[in-house]
Each structure stands twice: as C-alpha cells, then as structure tokens.
C-alpha positions in Angstrom: -65.4 -37.3 20.1 -66.7 -34.0 18.9 -64.7 -32.2 21.6 -61.5 -33.8 20.3 -62.3 -32.7 16.7 -62.9 -29.2 17.9 -59.5 -29.2 19.6 -57.7 -30.3 16.4 -59.5 -27.6 14.4 -58.2 -25.0 16.8 -54.6 -26.2 16.3 -54.7 -26.2 12.5 -54.6 -22.5 12.0 -51.6 -22.2 14.4 -49.7 -24.8 12.4 -50.5 -23.0 9.1 -49.3 -19.7 10.5 -46.1 -21.3 11.8 -45.5 -23.0 8.4 -46.1 -19.7 6.6 -43.6 -17.9 8.9 -41.0 -20.5 8.3 -41.5 -20.4 4.5 -41.2 -16.6 4.5 -38.0 -16.7 6.6 -36.4 -19.3 4.3 -37.3 -17.3 1.2 -35.8 -14.1 2.8 -32.6 -15.9 3.7 -32.4 -17.2 0.1 -33.0 -13.8 -1.5 -30.7 -11.9 0.8 -28.0 -14.5 0.9 -27.9 -15.1 -2.9 -27.7 -11.5 -4.0 -25.1 -11.1 -6.7 -22.1 -8.8 -6.1 -22.2 -5.5 -8.1 -19.4 -4.4 -10.3 -18.9 -0.9 -11.7 -16.6 0.4 -14.4 -13.3 1.8 -13.2 -10.7 3.6 -15.3 -7.9 5.9 -14.3 -4.3 6.9 -14.7 -1.1 6.1 -12.9 1.5 8.9 -12.5 5.0 8.6 -11.2 5.6 11.7 -9.0 8.0 14.1 -10.7 8.4 11.9 -13.8 5.1 11.5 -15.6 2.8 8.7 -16.6 3.7 5.1 -15.7 4.1 3.4 -19.1 3.7 -0.3 -18.1 2.6 -2.6 -15.4 -0.6 -3.6 -13.8 -3.1 -2.0 -11.3 -4.9 -4.4 -8.9 -8.0 -3.7 -6.8 -8.6 -5.9 -3.8 -12.1 -5.3 -2.3 -12.2 -5.1 1.5 -15.4 -7.1 1.7 -14.5 -9.8 -0.8 -10.6 -10.0 -1.0 -10.9 -13.0 -3.4 -12.4 -10.8 -6.2 -9.3 -9.0 -7.3 -9.7 -6.8 -10.3 -6.8 -6.1 -12.6 -5.9 -3.5 -15.3 -3.0 -3.3 -17.7 -1.4 0.1 -17.7 -1.1 1.5 -21.2 1.8 3.6 -22.5 0.0 6.8 -21.6 -0.5 5.7 -18.0 -4.2 5.0 -18.4 -6.0 1.8 -17.4 -9.5 0.1 -17.4 -10.1 -2.6 -14.7 -12.0 -5.9 -15.0 -12.6 -8.7 -12.6 -11.9 -12.3 -13.8 -15.1 -14.3 -14.3 -17.2 -11.1 -13.7 -16.2 -8.9 -16.7 -15.7 -5.2 -16.8 -15.5 -3.3 -13.5 -14.6 -3.6 -9.9 -16.7 -4.8 -6.9 -18.6 -1.9 -5.3 -17.1 -0.7 -2.0 -13.6 0.1 -0.5 -10.7 -1.4 -2.3 -7.0 -1.6 -1.5 -4.9 -0.8 -4.6 -1.5 -2.2 -5.7 0.7 -1.3 -8.7 2.9 -4.1 -10.0 5.7 -3.3 -12.4 8.5 -5.6 -13.3 12.0 -4.1 -12.8 13.9 -3.0 -15.9 17.5 -3.9 -16.2 17.5 -4.7 -12.5 16.1 -1.3 -11.5 12.6 -0.7 -10.1 10.4 1.6 -12.0 8.3 2.4 -8.9 9.0 1.9 -5.2 8.6 -1.8 -4.2 6.0 -1.0 -1.5 3.3 -0.2 -4.2 3.2 -3.8 -5.2 1.9 -4.8 -1.7 -1.8 -4.0 -1.0 -1.0 -3.4 2.7 2.1 -1.3 2.3 1.0 0.7 -0.7 -1.4 2.8 1.4 -3.7 3.3 -1.6 -7.4 2.9 -1.3 -10.4 3.9 -3.4 -14.1 3.6 -2.9 -15.9 2.2 -5.9 -19.5 3.5 -6.1 -22.6 2.7 -8.1 -22.1 5.0 -11.1 -21.4 4.9 -14.8 -17.7 5.3 -14.3 -15.3 5.6 -11.4 -12.0 7.4 -12.2 -8.9 6.8 -10.1 -5.9 9.0 -10.3 -3.0 7.0 -8.7 0.2 8.7 -7.8 3.3 6.6 -7.0 7.0 7.4 -6.4 10.2 5.8 -7.5 
C-alpha cells in the first residue's frame, strides 16, 4: 500500500503543473482576445481640386481591420471636419482606413464626383496612428 501512495504523490505535481499551464493559457487568451480597440482624434479638411473647400457633406472612415466601426465627420462650411465613431466617441480606429466623401447633389448636380462616395472606388486611404491628433487633407474632384 505504501508503494501505491508513493506513486500517487509522484503524479500530483504533474497535475498541478498541467493545471497551472492551462490556467495561464486561458488567462492569456482572455487578456489578448478582450483588448479594447484604440481610437485616436482625426481632423482634417476636404478640398475640391480647382474650386476650394468642400462646404457640406460627410467624411467616412472605414477601418480595414474592423470595417464595422465606421467613423463619420460632418464637413463644415470651411471644409474642415472632426471624426467620431458611433458608440466609441471622438476619433477613428487605429490603423489603415478607406475614406469616402458623401455629398447630396444640389439641384440635380453633383458637387463632387460620384466615385468619392464609394470606399472602394474613391481610392482614398489614411493610416490613423497613436498620436494626439491625425490630420487628413483630402482632395476630391468634381
């Protein structure tokens, strides 16, 4: 009987090590998997080539790594904007973002070329970085 007890004692440390490794692995998965996305302030200006500042509309930023977190910014009369992300507040998700500029036609005429309203056709991309402010100068055409 003493030999059986000795055998069990030898197994206990191995089980404890295994349990510890499993607990650490689960904790790491939880910490890494649950990290919150980081948003950074973005402001800028939209200019129509050969005309001047865009005086209305909306700028949209669609992050490549999280396309569901689209940030928006209302274009002011001087062409300037500040972006925010719904349910996340001021700023845009860190990383590469496709940009679209949406402007309603006036009297049936487009203010900017239609392609700029489509993320894929607009061919505009900015990288949002960890800094106090990201400035984006966006040039569009009619």
